[in-house]
C-alpha positions in Angstrom: 0.0 -0.1 -0.1 1.3 3.4 -1.0 1.0 6.6 1.1 -1.1 8.3 -1.8 -3.9 5.7 -0.8 -4.2 7.0 3.0 -2.5 10.6 3.3 -4.9 13.6 4.0 -5.3 15.6 0.9 -6.3 19.2 2.3 -3.2 20.1 4.1 -3.0 23.0 6.6 0.2 24.8 5.8 1.9 28.3 7.0 4.9 30.4 5.6 7.9 31.3 7.3 7.0 34.7 7.9 3.7 33.7 10.0 4.1 34.8 13.7 4.3 31.5 16.0 1.4 32.9 17.9 -0.5 32.5 14.7 0.6 29.4 14.1 -0.1 28.1 17.4 -3.5 29.3 17.0 -3.9 27.4 13.8 -2.6 24.4 15.4 -5.2 24.7 17.9 -7.9 25.5 15.6 -7.6 22.5 13.5 -6.5 20.3 16.4 -3.3 19.3 14.9 0.4 19.0 15.8 2.1 20.3 13.2 2.1 21.7 9.7 4.5 22.0 6.6 5.8 25.4 6.0 5.6 26.7 2.3 7.5 29.4 0.8 6.7 30.3 -2.8 4.6 27.2 -3.1 7.8 25.0 -2.1 8.0 22.8 1.0 10.9 24.4 3.2 10.2 23.1 6.6 7.9 21.7 9.3 6.7 23.2 12.4 5.1 21.6 15.4 3.8 22.4 18.7 6.5 20.5 20.3 8.9 23.0 18.4 7.1 26.0 20.0 6.8 24.2 23.5 10.3 23.6 23.5 11.2 27.3 22.7 9.4 28.3 25.8 11.2 26.0 28.3 14.3 26.8 30.1 17.4 25.9 28.1 19.5 23.0 30.0 22.2 25.5 31.2 19.6 27.7 32.7 18.2 25.0 34.6 21.8 23.7 35.5 22.6 27.2 36.9 19.6 27.8 38.8 16.4 25.5 39.4 14.3 28.5 39.9 13.8 28.6 36.2 11.3 25.5 36.7 9.1 27.3 39.2 9.6 30.8 38.4 6.2 31.5 36.0 7.0 35.1 35.5 10.3 33.9 33.8 8.4 31.5 31.9 5.6 34.1 31.0 8.5 36.5 29.6 9.6 33.7 27.6 6.2 33.1 26.1 5.9 36.8 25.3 9.3 36.6 23.3 8.2 33.4 21.7 4.9 34.6 20.3 6.8 37.6 18.6 9.0 35.3 16.9 8.3 34.0 13.1 7.8 30.3 11.8 11.0 30.4 9.9 12.8 31.1 13.2 12.1 27.5 14.8 11.1 25.4 12.0 12.8 22.2 11.1 14.4 22.6 7.8 15.1 21.2 5.2 11.6 19.2 5.7 11.8 15.3 5.8 9.2 14.2 3.0 8.5 11.4 0.9 6.8 11.0 -2.5 3.3 9.9 -2.9 4.4 6.5 -4.4 6.3 5.6 -1.0 5.1 2.4 0.6 3.4 3.1 4.0 5.8 0.8 5.9 8.8 2.8 4.6 7.1 5.9 5.4 6.4 4.9 8.9 10.1 3.6 9.6 11.3 7.1 8.4 9.0 8.5 11.0 10.2 6.4 13.4 13.7 6.7 12.7 13.5 10.5 12.4 11.3 11.0 15.3 8.6 12.9 13.8 4.7 12.5 14.0 3.8 13.9 10.4 5.3 13.5 7.0 4.8 15.7 4.3 4.0 14.1 0.8 5.3 15.7 -2.4 5.2 15.3 -6.3 8.5 16.9 -7.4 8.5 20.3 -5.5 4.5 20.4 -4.8 3.1 19.5 -1.5 0.2 17.0 -2.3 -0.6 15.6 1.1 0.3 14.8 4.9 0.5 11.6 6.7 0.7 10.7 10.4 1.9 7.9 12.3 -1.6 7.5 13.4 -3.0 7.4 9.8 -0.4 4.5 9.4 -1.1 2.6 12.6 -4.9 2.8 12.1 -4.5 1.4 8.5 -2.3 -1.4 9.2 -4.6 -2.3 12.4 -7.7 -2.3 10.0 -5.8 -4.5 7.6 -4.8 -7.1 10.4 -8.4 -7.1 11.8 -10.2 -7.6 8.3 
């Protein structure tokens, strides 16, 4: 079975210039974990809610130097304000890991596991044609076995 048989074709996307606040709102609105980033119609990256959340948390050296960063809500609030003003392009993973629409779903799933990603953009040449999640693959494989 190929990814084009189970991928989502209606893909929510963002641009590198979009604010992280707007991106976070979009993720929440569509109840999704991440989105492909397009620039001039080309796939240039992926941004996830994990990327945004990690940017808010104190960095390891900060925690190591002073544990107050774990409990200081004012510090976290200040970081949230800084992050919301950043652009998607500042945090996106680039280049995006993607596969073409003829890729077998087990190969796509293996790539996702190895790269520790939960969604995978599907491309036809330079054109984004869909997105696939680990949940899609798991659901499909479980239905195949149960049938």
